C-alpha positions, 0 to 999 in steps of 0.5 A: 209270103204270098205266091201269085200264079197259075200254080196255087191251090187253095183247100177250103177248109171247116174247123175239121181236122178229119176232113182235113186229114183226108185231103193231106196225100192230095195236098203232097202230090199236088206239091209234088207236081209244083203247086203251091197248097193253100188252106183256107181256113179259120187260124186254128188250122195253122198246126195242121198246116204247119205240120204237113208243110202246107200254107194257110191263108186266114179265114175270119168267116165261116162257111154259109150254112142253113140257121140251126134249129138246135141254135134258134132252140138255145137262144130264143126268140131274141135271136130269132128275130135278130135272124130275120130283121137283119136279114142275117145270111145275106149279111154273112154272105157279104162278108164271106164274099169280101173276104173270099174276093181278097183271097182270089185276088191275092192267090189267083188260084188254077184250082180250088177244092171246096169240103162239102161243108164249104159248098156254099163257097161255089155260088159265092165264088161263081158271083165272083166270076172266078177263073179256075176249077172248082171241085167239091170234096165228099168224104162220106158214103151214102150221102145220095139216094140210091136204091141199093145202098140206104142213107148213111144216117141209118144203121141199115144193109141193102134189102127190099125196103132201102128204097121205102127208108130213103122216101121216108128220109127225103120226106122228112128233110123237105118237111125241115126245109119248108119248116126252116123256111117258114120259121127264118121267113124265107132265109134260106140258103136256096134262096139266098143262092138264086137271089144272088146270082139273079143279081150278079147276073151269073150264067152258071145254072146253080140247081139244089139237088134234094135227093141227098142227105147233110149238107146240099149239094149241087146238080151237075158240080164236079164232085170228088169222092174220097172214099175207097168204094171197096169199103161201100155196099156192092151195087153202089152206083155214083152220079154222073159228075162224081168221081173217085179221087180216092186217098190213102191213109198216111201211115207216116203222118206227123204226130207229137208222141210224148216218152209217156205214151211210148212208155206206156205202149212198150209196158203194154207189149211186155207180155205176149198176153196183154192187149192194147186198146185205144178209144176215141170218140172224135175231135168234136164228140160233144157237138154230135151227142144229145147228152154232154155227160155221156162221153164222160161216162162212157170213158168212165165205163172204159176204165171200168173195163181196164180196171176188170181186166188187167191185161188191157191196155187202155189209151183214151183220147179224152178231147180238148173239151174235157179238163185239162187235168186228166191229160197224161193221168194213169187211173190204173196201171193199164189206162192212160187217158190223153187229152189229144193222141196221136191215133195213126201212131197208136193204132199202128201198135193197137189190137183194138179201135174203140171208135165213134164210126167217122169216116176218116178214124174207119179208115184209118183203123182200116189200113192199120189192121185194127178191128174196130168196137163202133159207137154212133153218137147220134142218127143225124151224121154218117157213123150208123152207116160207116158201122153198118158197112163195117159190120157188112164187111167183117171189120167190126161191131156196132156198140152203142155209147149208153150201153152197160159196162158188162155188154161192152167188156163182152164185146171186147172180148169178142173182138180179140178173141175171134180171129176173123175180124184182124183176118178180114181187117187185114185182108181189106187193108192190103187190097186197098194199099196194093191198089191205093198207091201213091202212083194211082192217086197221082195219076187219078189228080192228072186225069181229073184236073186235065179232064175238067180243063177239057170240058172247060175248053169244050164249053168255051168253044161252044160259046 
C-alpha cells in the first residue's frame, strides 16, 4: 500500500547490495522520525527491502549512463548503429522519465536520495520540476581532485607527485570523453542533460564536474559522503556542497544463517590455535575482473592454503555466478564454500578477512575488528585506493588476485602472527563506534535536512 504525503523518503538505488547496505542505518533512523522509507529500483531489491522493513517501489528502467566501450567492443557494429540511429540515450531518458513521473505522483516524497550511480536522475527530476529536497549519496573516497589525496583507482599514497597523478588521470578521462563523443556521434550524458534542461526550460543550472573519477557529478548539487573521514588520508578536504553523513555498520543486520555454517564455525572454534578466515570478492566480482577465470582460480588457491594448513578454517563466499553445486560444499574438513554468505555474522567470528576492497566490505571489516588481506580486482574502481588507506592505517595488507598460492599463504601468516594489525583495526573500530552512534547520525540527519530546507526557503525569498 502506497502512502501519499510529505513523510515519504525515496532512495534511488542501482542493483548493488553494497551500495544499499550503506544506507540501512539512514533509512532506519528516518523511519524513527516518522518517515515512510521507499527504495526505488529493480525488483531484485525486494529481498533487501523486506529484510530491513523498508518498502519497494519497483522500477523497470535502469539509471542512465554513458554508452559502454566494453559493451560496444563485445557487440560490434550492429549495436553501435542501433545506438546512433535510434538515439538510444534520449529514448532511455524518455522511458526513465515516465517511470520517475509516476513515482513522484504516487509517493509525493519530501526527500530523495540518489545513489552516485543514479546521478542523472537529478537532471530528470529537475525536468519534472520536483518539489522536494534531493541529495546525491557518495560512498567512495578519493573521487575528487585533491592534491593531498591521490585518485582512488590507484594504489598510491599522498606525496609530491599526487597532483601529477591527478593531472594524468583527468587528462586520460578527458580524452575518453572526446573519443566517446566521436564514436557515439555526440550522444553523451552531458550533451543529453543540456538538451533536456533547455527543452524543458528548467531554471536549474547543471554543470558537470570533470575533476572527478568514475560516475560524473554536478557542481553545486548537495552531496552526502557516507564514509568516515578518519579512514581517509590526512589533510583531505571536501567541496562546498558536500557534507559528511557518516553512517555506521549495522552489526545486528538480519542475515540468513544455516546450521551447516554454525556447525562449521563451532568446529573452527574448538581449538584455541585454530583460525577462521573469511574470503569474499564481493557480489559483482566477475564484472570487475578482466578474466572471468580469475575468481575460480583464486578460490582454488584459498582451498589449497586450507589444505596446507589444517588449523586455518576457510569460509569462502563464491557468489551466485559460480555453479550452484558448490553451495555448502566442504572440500576439506577446514573449508566451506557458499554461494551467498551472511558477511557480518561471519566477520564477527573471523580472525582474518580476504576481500576485494570495496568500501562497504572494508568498513564491515573495521567495525568487526577483523584485519584484512585486500585483493583489488582492477584499476578502474576504488579498491586500490581503499587498499592504500588500509595499509596506511595498518589495518591490512594489499595483495594481488593473480599472486602465487605461496605468496598469499605467507601474507595470511603475517596478518595472523603480527598482532599490530589486530590492534590497529581494533583501535580504529573503537574510535568509530564511539563517535558514529545512532544518536550522532540522527543529529546529522536533522541538521542536513533543516539546512537544506533553509537553503530552499532563502532561495524562494530571493526569487
